[in-house]
N, C-alpha and C positions, 0 to 999 in steps of 0.2 A: 690395553683392553688384551693383548695376548696373555698377561700376567694374570688377570682376572679370571680368563678363560680355562689356563692351567689349575689355578687356584680351585675354581669350581669342578673340575674334572677330578681333581686329588680329593677334595672334600667328598664327594660322589662316591669315589673309590673305596675311600675310609669308612663311609658310612655303610657301604656294601660289605666291605669286610668285616665290620662290627656286626652285622646283621647275620652273617653267615657263622662267625664265632658262637652268638648268642645261640643259634640254631642247633649248632652241633653240642653246644653244653647242654641244652634244654634236653636233646636225644639221650646225651650219655646221663643225664640224671633220671630219666625215665627209664633206661635200660637199667640202672643201678637198682631204682625202687623194684622195678618187676624182678629182678633176682633176688632181692631181699625179701619179697612177698613169696617168692617160690619156696626160699630155703625156710623160712618160717612155718610155711604150709607142709612141707617134708617133714620138719620136727614135730609139728604137731601130730600128723599122722602117724610117726614112728611111736610117739608118745601114747596116743590112743592104742597103736596095736599092741605096746608092752602091757598096757591095762588090760586090754581084753583076753591076750595069751595068757591062759592059765594051766600052763603045763610045769612040771618039774619041780622045782622047789616049792611053789605054792602048794602044792598036794601036801607036803610034809607039814606046812603052817595049819592047813585045814584037818589034817589027821590029828594034831597036837590039840588045837582049839577043841575039836570034837572030843577028844579025851578027856580034856579038862571039864567038860560041861558033864559028861558021864560020871567022872569020878567025884564031882562036886569041890574039886580043887579051884576051879575057876572063882566060887563064892566062898570066900574063908570068911569067918568072923572076927578075924583080926581087924579087917579093913572097918569095920563096924567101931571096934573099939578105940581106933585110932582119932575119931571124929570128935571133934570139940564140942560139949554140952551146948545146949542153946540157953540163952539167958532168959530168966523167968520175968515175965510181965513186959517183953518187949523193951527194955532200958538199955538197949545195943543201937536202937535206933536213933538215940539222941533227940527225942523230942522233948 
């Protein structure tokens, strides 16, 4: 009788220890998930701020694009010559 009582107490203590360990592991996983979510949110905000921030080097890019549009160098005829001619009668479709 005494052995079975000790066995029940030990099993109960073991179950309690397992439950405590599982609870601690669950809390740790939740903490890690929260940290990962915060990190990802901060990265997204930093990326968004970098896109919205149009200072410094971006102005040079805009200036050169506007200049290319004004001079017409953005639309060169060479690009049109490099295109392959279309096939006559739709032969390239493989019908």
